[in-house]
DSSP file (Angstrom, degrees, kcal/mol; ACC not computed):
  #  RESIDUE AA STRUCTURE BP1 BP2  ACC     N-H-->O    O-->H-N    N-H-->O    O-->H-N    TCO  KAPPA ALPHA  PHI   PSI    X-CA   Y-CA   Z-CA
    1    1 A X              0   0    0      0, 0.0     2,-0.1     0, 0.0     0, 0.0   0.000 360.0 360.0 360.0 120.2   -6.1  -35.9   80.9
    2    2 A X        -     0   0    0     74,-0.1    75,-3.0    75,-0.1     2,-0.5  -0.424 360.0-141.0 -76.1 151.3   -8.5  -33.3   79.4
    3    3 A X  E     -A   76   0A   0     73,-0.2     2,-0.3    74,-0.1    73,-0.2  -0.941  22.8-177.0-106.8 132.7  -12.2  -33.6   79.7
    4    4 A X  E     -A   75   0A   0     71,-2.9    71,-2.9    -2,-0.5     2,-0.4  -0.889  13.5-148.3-125.4 160.3  -14.2  -32.6   76.7
    5    5 A X  E     -AB  74  58A   0     53,-2.3    53,-3.2    -2,-0.3     2,-0.5  -0.994   3.2-152.2-129.0 134.6  -17.9  -32.3   76.1
    6    6 A X  E     -AB  73  57A   0     67,-3.0    67,-2.3    -2,-0.4     2,-0.5  -0.941  20.1-163.8-103.5 126.4  -19.8  -32.9   72.9
    7    7 A X  E     -AB  72  56A   0     49,-2.7    49,-3.0    -2,-0.5     2,-0.3  -0.950  12.7-138.2-121.1 124.2  -23.0  -30.9   72.8
    8    8 A X  E     + B   0  55A   0     63,-2.8     2,-0.3    -2,-0.5    47,-0.2  -0.614  36.7 158.0 -78.9 135.9  -25.9  -31.4   70.5
    9    9 A X  E     - B   0  54A   0     45,-2.9    45,-2.9    -2,-0.3     2,-0.3  -0.926  34.1-125.0-149.8 171.5  -27.4  -28.3   69.0
   10   10 A X    >   -     0   0    0     -2,-0.3     3,-2.4    43,-0.2    43,-0.1  -0.826  50.0 -74.4-117.0 159.4  -29.5  -26.9   66.2
   11   11 A X  T 3  S+     0   0    0     -2,-0.3     3,-0.1    41,-0.3    -1,-0.1  -0.284 122.0  26.4 -52.8 134.6  -28.6  -24.1   63.8
   12   12 A X  T 3  S+     0   0    0      1,-0.4    -1,-0.3    -3,-0.0     2,-0.1   0.188  90.2 127.3  94.5 -16.1  -29.0  -20.8   65.6
   13   13 A X    <   -     0   0    0     -3,-2.4     2,-0.7     1,-0.1    -1,-0.4  -0.424  59.7-128.2 -70.0 149.8  -28.3  -22.2   69.1
   14   14 A X        +     0   0    0     -3,-0.1     2,-0.4    -2,-0.1    53,-0.1  -0.898  40.8 158.1-103.1 113.4  -25.6  -20.5   71.1
   15   15 A X        -     0   0    0     -2,-0.7    51,-0.1     2,-0.1     2,-0.1  -0.999  39.3-120.3-134.6 134.4  -23.1  -23.0   72.4
   16   16 A X  S    S+     0   0    0     49,-0.5     2,-0.2    -2,-0.4    51,-0.1  -0.394  76.5  34.8 -69.7 154.3  -19.6  -22.4   73.5
   17   17 A X  S    S-     0   0    0     41,-0.1     2,-0.4    39,-0.1    41,-0.2  -0.672  94.8 -52.9 106.5-160.2  -16.8  -24.2   71.6
   18   18 A X  E     -C   57   0A   0     39,-1.8    39,-3.5    -2,-0.2     2,-0.1  -0.950  45.6-112.2-125.9 140.6  -16.4  -25.2   68.0
   19   19 A X  E >   -C   56   0A   0     -2,-0.4     3,-2.2    37,-0.3    37,-0.3  -0.481  32.4-120.6 -67.1 141.7  -18.7  -27.2   65.7
   20   20 A X  T 3  S+     0   0    0     35,-2.9    -1,-0.1     1,-0.3     5,-0.1   0.806 112.4  56.0 -57.2 -31.3  -17.1  -30.6   64.9
   21   21 A X  T 3  S+     0   0    0     34,-0.3     2,-0.5     3,-0.0    -1,-0.3   0.568  80.0 110.8 -78.5  -7.3  -17.1  -29.9   61.2
   22   22 A X    X   -     0   0    0     -3,-2.2     3,-1.9     1,-0.2    -4,-0.0  -0.552  62.5-150.3 -69.9 118.6  -15.1  -26.7   61.8
   23   23 A X  T 3  S+     0   0    0     -2,-0.5    -1,-0.2     1,-0.3    -3,-0.0   0.698  94.9  57.3 -65.9 -16.4  -11.7  -27.2   60.3
   24   24 A X  T 3  S+     0   0    0      2,-0.0    -1,-0.3     3,-0.0     3,-0.1   0.318  82.2 118.1 -93.9   8.3  -10.2  -24.8   62.9
   25   25 A X  S <  S-     0   0    0     -3,-1.9    -5,-0.0    -6,-0.2     2,-0.0  -0.294  80.6 -84.8 -71.5 158.4  -11.5  -26.8   65.8
   26   26 A X        -     0   0    0     31,-0.1     2,-0.5     1,-0.1    -1,-0.1  -0.379  50.1-124.3 -59.3 142.5   -9.1  -28.3   68.4
   27   27 A X        +     0   0    0     -3,-0.1     2,-0.4     4,-0.0    -1,-0.1  -0.785  29.9 177.6 -97.7 131.3   -8.0  -31.7   67.1
   28   28 A X    >   -     0   0    0     -2,-0.5     3,-2.3     0, 0.0     4,-0.3  -0.834  31.1-135.5-127.5  91.1   -8.4  -34.9   69.2
   29   29 A X  T 3  S+     0   0    0     -2,-0.4    -2,-0.0     1,-0.3     0, 0.0  -0.167  85.4  11.5 -52.6 133.6   -7.1  -37.7   67.0
   30   30 A X  T >> S+     0   0    0      1,-0.0     4,-0.8     4,-0.0     3,-0.6   0.391  88.7 123.0  83.1  -3.4   -9.3  -40.8   67.0
   31   31 A X  G X4 S+     0   0    0     -3,-2.3     3,-1.1     1,-0.2     6,-0.2   0.928  74.8  45.3 -58.2 -48.7  -12.2  -39.0   68.7
   32   32 A X  G 34 S+     0   0    0     -4,-0.3    -1,-0.2     1,-0.3     9,-0.1   0.664 109.7  57.0 -73.3 -15.0  -14.8  -39.7   66.0
   33   33 A X  G <4 S+     0   0    0     -3,-0.6    -1,-0.3     4,-0.1    -2,-0.2   0.557  77.1 112.5 -90.7  -9.6  -13.7  -43.3   65.7
   34   34 A X  S <X S-     0   0    0     -3,-1.1     4,-3.1    -4,-0.8     5,-0.3  -0.446  72.1-132.2 -62.8 133.4  -14.3  -44.1   69.4
   35   35 A X  H  > S+     0   0    0      1,-0.2     4,-2.3     2,-0.2     5,-0.2   0.870 105.2  50.6 -57.2 -38.9  -17.3  -46.5   69.6
   36   36 A X  H  > S+     0   0    0      2,-0.2     4,-1.7     1,-0.2    -1,-0.2   0.898 114.9  42.9 -67.2 -39.2  -19.0  -44.5   72.3
   37   37 A X  H  > S+     0   0    0     -6,-0.2     4,-2.8     2,-0.2     5,-0.3   0.932 114.1  50.2 -71.0 -46.4  -18.7  -41.2   70.4
   38   38 A X  H  X S+     0   0    0     -4,-3.1     4,-2.3     1,-0.2    -2,-0.2   0.900 111.9  48.4 -59.7 -41.8  -19.7  -42.9   67.0
   39   39 A X  H  X S+     0   0    0     -4,-2.3     4,-2.3    -5,-0.3    -1,-0.2   0.901 112.4  48.6 -65.4 -41.2  -22.8  -44.5   68.6
   40   40 A X  H  X S+     0   0    0     -4,-1.7     4,-1.6     2,-0.2    -2,-0.2   0.929 113.0  46.9 -65.4 -45.5  -23.8  -41.2   70.2
   41   41 A X  H  X>S+     0   0    0     -4,-2.8     5,-2.3     1,-0.2     4,-1.1   0.897 112.4  50.8 -62.8 -40.3  -23.4  -39.2   67.0
   42   42 A X  H  <5S+     0   0    0     -4,-2.3     3,-0.5    -5,-0.3    -1,-0.2   0.901 107.1  53.2 -63.9 -41.4  -25.3  -41.9   65.1
   43   43 A X  H  <5S+     0   0    0     -4,-2.3    -1,-0.2     1,-0.2    -2,-0.2   0.831 110.3  48.7 -63.3 -31.8  -28.2  -41.8   67.6
   44   44 A X  H  <5S-     0   0    0     -4,-1.6    -1,-0.2    -5,-0.1    -2,-0.2   0.714 111.6-121.7 -77.3 -21.1  -28.4  -38.0   67.0
   45   45 A X  T  <5 +     0   0    0     -4,-1.1     2,-0.2    -3,-0.5    -3,-0.2   0.708  50.5 169.7  82.3  21.9  -28.4  -38.4   63.3
   46   46 A X      < +     0   0    0     -5,-2.3     2,-0.3    -6,-0.2    -1,-0.2  -0.490  22.6  92.1 -71.3 131.9  -25.3  -36.2   63.0
   47   47 A X  B >  S-D   50   0B   0      3,-0.5     3,-1.9     6,-0.4     6,-0.2  -0.910  88.0 -69.4 163.3 175.7  -23.6  -36.2   59.6
   48   48 A X  T 3  S+     0   0    0      1,-0.3     3,-0.2    -2,-0.3    -1,-0.1   0.719 123.4  60.4 -63.9 -20.5  -23.4  -34.4   56.3
   49   49 A X  T 3  S+     0   0    0      1,-0.2     2,-0.4     2,-0.1    -1,-0.3   0.528 103.2  53.7 -83.8  -4.7  -26.9  -35.6   55.3
   50   50 A X  B X   +D   47   0B   0     -3,-1.9     3,-1.6     3,-0.1    -3,-0.5  -0.717  57.2 170.8-131.4  82.4  -28.5  -33.8   58.3
   51   51 A X  T 3  S+     0   0    0     -2,-0.4   -40,-0.1     1,-0.3    -1,-0.1   0.599  74.7  68.3 -70.1  -9.1  -27.5  -30.1   58.4
   52   52 A X  T 3  S+     0   0    0    -42,-0.1     2,-0.6     1,-0.1   -41,-0.3   0.485  87.7  74.6 -88.3  -2.1  -30.0  -29.4   61.2
   53   53 A X    <   +     0   0    0     -3,-1.6    -6,-0.4    -6,-0.2     2,-0.3  -0.947  62.5 177.3-112.9 115.0  -28.0  -31.4   63.7
   54   54 A X  E     -B    9   0A   0    -45,-2.9   -45,-2.9    -2,-0.6     2,-0.4  -0.861  14.2-158.9-112.6 149.3  -24.8  -29.7   65.0
   55   55 A X  E     -B    8   0A   0     -2,-0.3   -35,-2.9   -47,-0.2     2,-0.4  -0.992   9.5-156.5-130.0 125.0  -22.4  -31.0   67.6
   56   56 A X  E     -BC   7  19A   0    -49,-3.0   -49,-2.7    -2,-0.4     2,-0.6  -0.799  10.8-138.4-102.9 141.9  -20.1  -28.7   69.4
   57   57 A X  E     -BC   6  18A   0    -39,-3.5   -39,-1.8    -2,-0.4     2,-0.6  -0.887  18.4-171.4 -97.0 117.8  -16.8  -29.6   71.0
   58   58 A X  E     -B    5   0A   0    -53,-3.2   -53,-2.3    -2,-0.6     2,-1.2  -0.939   5.9-168.3-112.3 109.3  -16.5  -27.8   74.4
   59   59 A X        +     0   0    0     -2,-0.6     2,-0.4   -55,-0.2   -55,-0.2  -0.538  45.9 118.1 -98.4  68.3  -13.0  -28.3   75.8
   60   60 A X        -     0   0    0     -2,-1.2     5,-0.1     1,-0.1    -2,-0.1  -0.999  60.7-145.3-135.9 130.9  -13.7  -27.0   79.2
   61   61 A X  S    S+     0   0    0     -2,-0.4     2,-0.8     1,-0.1   -57,-0.1   0.535  82.4  89.0 -73.4  -4.3  -13.4  -29.0   82.5
   62   62 A X    >   -     0   0    0      1,-0.1     3,-2.3   -59,-0.1     4,-0.2  -0.833  62.6-162.8 -97.7 105.4  -16.4  -27.0   83.8
   63   63 A X  G >  S+     0   0    0     -2,-0.8     3,-1.6     1,-0.3    -1,-0.1   0.643  84.0  77.3 -64.3 -11.7  -19.6  -28.8   82.9
   64   64 A X  G 3  S+     0   0    0      1,-0.3    -1,-0.3    -3,-0.0     4,-0.1   0.621  77.8  75.3 -70.7  -9.5  -21.5  -25.6   83.7
   65   65 A X  G <  S+     0   0    0     -3,-2.3     2,-0.5    -5,-0.1   -49,-0.5   0.665  76.7  90.6 -72.2 -15.4  -20.2  -24.5   80.3
   66   66 A X  S <  S-     0   0    0     -3,-1.6     3,-0.1    -4,-0.2   -51,-0.1  -0.712  89.6-117.0 -82.3 122.6  -22.9  -26.8   78.7
   67   67 A X    >   -     0   0    0     -2,-0.5     3,-1.5     1,-0.1    -2,-0.1  -0.297  37.9 -96.2 -59.7 142.1  -26.1  -24.9   78.2
   68   68 A X  T 3  S+     0   0    0      1,-0.2    -1,-0.1    -4,-0.1     3,-0.1  -0.310 106.1  20.3 -60.1 136.4  -29.0  -26.2   80.2
   69   69 A X  T 3  S+     0   0    0      1,-0.3     2,-0.4    -3,-0.1    -1,-0.2   0.427  90.2 125.1  87.1  -0.2  -31.3  -28.6   78.3
   70   70 A X    <   -     0   0    0     -3,-1.5    -1,-0.3    -4,-0.0     2,-0.1  -0.787  64.1-119.7 -94.9 132.5  -28.8  -29.6   75.6
   71   71 A X        +     0   0    0     -2,-0.4   -63,-2.8   -63,-0.2     2,-0.3  -0.448  45.6 170.7 -64.2 139.9  -28.0  -33.3   75.1
   72   72 A X  E     -A    7   0A   0    -65,-0.2     2,-0.4    -2,-0.1   -65,-0.2  -0.980  33.6-145.5-151.1 162.7  -24.3  -33.9   75.7
   73   73 A X  E     -A    6   0A   0    -67,-2.3   -67,-3.0    -2,-0.3     2,-0.4  -0.994  17.9-156.1-130.8 122.8  -21.6  -36.5   76.0
   74   74 A X  E     -A    5   0A   0     -2,-0.4     2,-0.4   -69,-0.2   -69,-0.2  -0.850  14.9-178.3-104.0 137.4  -18.7  -35.9   78.4
   75   75 A X  E     -A    4   0A   0    -71,-2.9   -71,-2.9    -2,-0.4     2,-0.6  -0.989  24.2-146.9-136.2 140.6  -15.4  -37.7   77.9
   76   76 A X  E      A    3   0A   0     -2,-0.4   -73,-0.2   -73,-0.2   -74,-0.1  -0.950 360.0 360.0-103.8 121.8  -12.1  -37.8   79.7
   77   77 A X              0   0    0    -75,-3.0   -74,-0.1    -2,-0.6    -1,-0.1   0.429 360.0 360.0 -95.7 360.0   -9.3  -38.3   77.1
């Protein structure tokens, strides 16, 4: 079971991984429909109406890959 991390960022921040809106990002079917993920994204204000909120998908089992001070949600799929 892979562990992934969703990391909140702003334009210009350096975060490993792929932005969720990137069509070339790794695919995890059903990820955005999970109630815990949907609630977290909603609390951040993530969506097409807020271009200043980015969320990166970091598919690394090492939580040290998450930059210090960035809000994140870790999930085991």
